[in-house]
C-alpha positions in Angstrom: 53.1 164.3 151.4 54.4 163.1 154.7 52.1 161.8 157.4 54.3 161.7 160.5 54.1 160.4 164.0 56.6 163.1 165.1 54.4 164.6 167.8 54.0 161.3 169.6 57.8 160.7 169.3 58.6 164.2 170.4 56.4 164.3 173.5 56.9 160.7 174.7 60.7 160.5 174.4 61.2 163.4 176.8 59.0 161.8 179.5 60.8 158.5 179.0 64.2 160.2 179.6 62.8 162.1 182.6 61.0 159.3 184.3 63.2 156.3 183.4 60.9 154.1 181.3 62.2 150.9 179.8 64.5 151.1 176.8 63.0 150.6 173.3 63.1 146.9 172.3 61.5 147.5 168.9 62.7 150.0 166.2 61.2 153.5 166.9 59.2 155.2 164.2 61.5 156.5 161.5 61.0 160.0 160.2 58.8 160.2 157.1 60.0 163.7 156.0 62.5 163.4 153.1 64.4 166.4 154.4 65.5 164.3 157.4 67.3 161.8 155.1 70.5 162.0 153.1 71.7 159.5 150.5 68.3 157.7 150.7 64.6 158.3 150.6 62.9 157.9 154.0 63.4 154.4 155.3 60.4 152.7 156.8 59.8 149.6 159.0 58.2 148.0 156.0 61.3 148.5 153.8 63.5 147.2 156.6 61.3 144.2 157.3 63.4 141.0 157.6 66.6 143.0 157.1 69.5 143.4 159.5 70.5 147.0 160.2 73.4 148.6 162.0 72.6 152.1 163.3 75.7 154.2 164.0 75.0 157.2 166.2 77.9 159.7 166.0 79.1 163.1 167.0 80.1 165.1 163.9 82.4 167.6 165.7 84.6 164.8 167.1 87.9 164.3 165.3 88.1 160.7 166.6 84.7 159.9 165.1 85.6 161.5 161.8 88.9 159.6 161.6 87.0 156.3 162.0 85.0 156.7 158.7 87.4 154.9 156.4 87.2 151.9 158.7 83.4 152.1 158.9 83.0 152.3 155.2 85.4 149.4 154.7 83.3 147.3 157.1 80.2 148.0 155.1 82.0 147.1 151.9 83.0 143.8 153.4 79.4 143.0 154.0 78.2 143.9 150.4 75.9 141.2 149.2 74.7 140.4 152.7 71.2 141.4 153.9 72.5 144.1 156.3 72.2 147.8 155.9 74.4 150.5 157.6 72.5 153.6 158.7 74.2 156.7 160.3 72.3 158.9 162.7 73.5 162.4 163.3 71.6 164.2 166.1 71.3 167.8 167.1 72.8 169.1 163.8 71.4 171.0 160.8 71.0 169.3 157.5 73.5 171.7 155.7 76.2 170.9 158.3 75.6 167.1 157.9 75.7 167.4 154.1 79.2 169.1 154.3 80.4 166.4 156.6 79.2 163.6 154.3 80.9 165.2 151.3 84.1 165.7 153.2 84.2 162.0 154.3 82.7 160.5 151.1 80.0 158.8 153.1 77.4 157.0 151.0 75.3 155.4 153.8 71.7 156.4 154.4 71.9 159.1 157.0 69.1 160.2 159.3 69.4 163.9 160.1 68.0 163.9 163.7 68.1 167.6 164.3 65.7 167.7 167.3 67.2 164.4 168.7 63.8 162.7 168.6 65.1 159.5 167.1 68.1 159.4 169.4 65.9 159.7 172.5 63.4 157.2 171.2 66.2 154.8 170.6 67.2 155.1 174.3 70.6 156.3 173.3 72.3 158.6 175.8 72.8 162.0 174.1 75.6 161.9 171.6 78.2 164.6 172.4 82.0 165.0 172.9 81.5 163.1 176.1 79.6 160.3 174.3 80.9 160.3 170.8 79.3 157.3 169.3 76.9 154.4 170.0 75.7 151.3 168.1 72.2 149.8 167.9 71.3 146.8 165.8 68.0 145.7 164.2 67.8 141.9 163.8 65.8 140.3 161.0 63.2 139.2 163.6 62.6 142.9 164.4 64.5 143.0 167.7 66.1 146.4 168.3 69.0 146.2 170.8 72.2 148.0 171.9 75.5 146.4 170.8 77.7 145.6 173.7 80.8 147.5 172.4 81.8 150.1 169.9 83.2 147.7 167.2 81.0 148.1 164.2 82.6 145.1 162.5 81.5 142.8 165.4 78.0 144.3 165.3 77.7 143.6 161.6 79.1 140.1 161.9 76.6 139.3 164.6 73.4 140.8 163.0 74.0 140.1 159.3 73.1 136.4 159.5 69.6 137.3 160.9 68.6 139.2 157.7 67.2 137.9 154.5 66.7 139.2 150.9 63.5 139.6 148.9 65.6 139.0 145.8 68.7 136.9 146.0 71.6 139.0 144.6 73.2 135.8 143.3 70.4 135.8 140.7 71.3 139.3 139.5 74.3 140.1 137.2 77.1 142.0 138.9 76.5 145.0 136.6 73.0 145.4 137.9 73.8 144.9 141.6 73.6 148.6 142.5 70.2 148.8 140.9 69.2 145.6 142.7 70.2 147.1 146.0 68.1 150.2 145.4 65.0 148.0 144.6 65.7 145.7 147.5 65.5 148.6 149.9 62.5 150.2 148.3 64.4 153.0 146.6 62.6 152.4 143.3 62.7 155.8 141.6 66.5 156.1 141.1 66.5 152.6 139.5 63.9 153.4 136.9 66.2 154.7 134.1 68.7 151.9 134.5 66.0 149.3 134.4 64.4 150.8 131.3 67.7 150.9 129.5 68.7 147.3 130.4 65.3 145.8 129.6 66.4 146.3 126.0 70.0 145.0 126.5 71.3 142.7 123.8 73.0 140.7 126.6 70.7 137.9 127.7 71.8 137.8 131.3 71.5 141.5 131.7 68.1 141.6 130.1 66.9 138.6 132.3 68.2 140.3 135.4 66.5 143.6 134.5 63.2 141.7 133.9 63.5 140.0 137.3 64.0 143.4 139.0 61.2 145.0 137.0 58.9 142.2 138.1 59.8 143.0 141.7 58.9 146.6 141.2 55.6 145.7 139.4 54.7 143.4 142.3 55.3 146.2 144.9 53.2 148.6 142.8 50.4 146.1 142.4 50.5 145.4 146.2 50.1 149.1 146.9 47.2 149.4 144.4 45.5 146.4 145.9 45.9 147.8 149.4 44.4 151.1 148.3 41.5 149.4 146.6 40.7 147.2 149.5 40.8 150.2 151.9 38.5 152.2 149.6 36.0 149.3 149.4 35.9 148.9 153.1 35.2 152.6 153.6 38.7 153.6 154.8 39.1 156.5 152.4 42.0 158.0 154.4 44.1 154.9 154.2 43.3 154.6 150.5 44.2 158.2 149.9 47.5 158.0 151.8 48.5 154.9 149.9 47.8 156.4 146.5 49.4 159.7 147.4 52.8 158.0 148.0 52.8 156.3 144.5 53.9 159.2 142.2 57.0 159.8 144.4 57.7 156.3 145.3 57.5 155.0 141.7 58.7 158.0 139.9 59.9 157.0 136.4 57.5 154.1 136.1 54.2 154.0 134.4 51.3 154.3 137.0 47.8 153.0 136.2 45.6 155.8 135.0 43.2 155.1 137.8 45.6 156.5 140.4 44.8 160.2 139.4 41.1 159.5 139.1 40.9 157.8 142.5 42.9 160.5 144.2 40.7 163.3 143.0 37.6 161.4 144.1 39.1 160.5 147.5 40.3 164.1 148.2 36.7 165.3 147.9 35.4 162.8 150.4 34.4 164.1 153.9 36.6 161.5 155.6 39.7 162.6 153.8 38.9 166.3 154.3 38.5 165.7 158.0 41.8 163.8 158.2 43.7 166.4 156.2 42.5 169.2 158.5 43.5 167.2 161.6 46.9 166.4 160.1 47.5 170.1 159.4 46.6 171.0 163.0 48.8 168.2 164.3 51.8 169.6 162.6 51.0 173.0 163.9 50.7 171.7 167.5 54.0 169.9 167.2 55.7 173.0 165.9 54.3 175.0 168.8 55.3 172.5 171.4 58.8 171.9 170.1 59.5 175.6 169.8 59.6 176.1 173.6 60.4 174.3 176.8 57.4 172.6 178.3 56.4 170.4 181.2 53.9 167.5 181.0 51.3 169.7 182.7 51.7 172.7 180.4 51.1 170.7 177.2 48.3 168.5 178.5 45.6 171.1 178.0 46.6 171.7 174.4 46.4 168.0 173.7 43.0 167.6 175.3 41.7 170.5 173.3 43.1 168.9 170.1 41.2 165.7 170.9 37.9 167.7 171.3 38.4 169.5 168.0 39.5 166.5 165.9 37.9 163.4 167.3 38.0 160.0 165.5 41.0 161.0 163.3 44.4 159.4 162.9 46.0 162.6 164.3 43.8 162.4 167.4 44.8 158.8 167.9 48.5 159.9 167.9 47.8 162.7 170.3 45.8 160.3 172.6 48.7 157.9 172.6 51.1 160.7 173.5 48.8 161.9 176.2 48.4 158.4 177.7 52.1 157.9 177.9 52.5 161.3 179.4 50.0 160.4 182.1 51.7 157.0 182.7 55.1 158.6 183.0 53.9 161.3 185.3 51.1 159.8 187.4 50.2 163.2 188.8 48.8 164.3 185.5 45.2 163.5 184.7 42.4 165.0 182.7 42.2 168.7 183.3 39.2 169.3 185.6 36.5 171.6 184.3 36.5 175.2 185.5 33.5 176.7 187.2 31.7 179.1 185.0 
């Protein structure tokens, strides 16, 4: 189940472009929907914490761009074992088209399918097209998100890689388990499950020890999530507890989850707080779909946002809509609360 900030992203990036707001200096929210990612589950700011990341925004219809992929993939290969991740962003294109492109060029990077260009705009990248075929942004280990001064991805990687750091030092993991280590390091636990299970029983001491170290890292992540959910539930934040637990079966597919996960989810889903949030989240997605399906001005969408706030107060979805509304009003000072009509 995806709980997305897409509406805020969609509404605010358009006004930023129109009214010239300052470029993003921190990484914009990454899409939570699995269908917007290829070669990877959805990446999050938590997964990328302390990591260095090179974002390559590219135009898939450009022959020059396509011809660069062997060089790009070789650059990434040179940085294997370093705390830097290469992420491609393809905007304005359908998922099937991007999938064909990846197969044709044997691209194994995580790829963000930015069909509506929301991430591109939030990144303050000028629209990628045949007139602007590629751009580079880098995320440093300290969280700084910045434009790279030129189009050389090797220079970008050399510059940003030293700022990142690992959770698990790859030097402590046997070479045979490095692909599995990389999956776990970047929070991609599910695909690593079968390999870990097999190698935990390996007759080779170094392989078994490496698998045990990786399994320990997975167990620690699972326990941290369980603790987070328990603390949220104890403090009365049933929605946070519910969201955290809902992610576990997918995030840790292939691992044994505590029996309490299912019991707690059933209990939480019946609570008034979670029911209220689920209804608001459903309405938020409907509002986003309605707004994104047509051209709109800040004025035309304002009334719908205010109505949403009246219908779903004190919810996470309402907070997102309020944030978007506030930014809309800041970007376009002429917009304010809609005055009441005379009855």
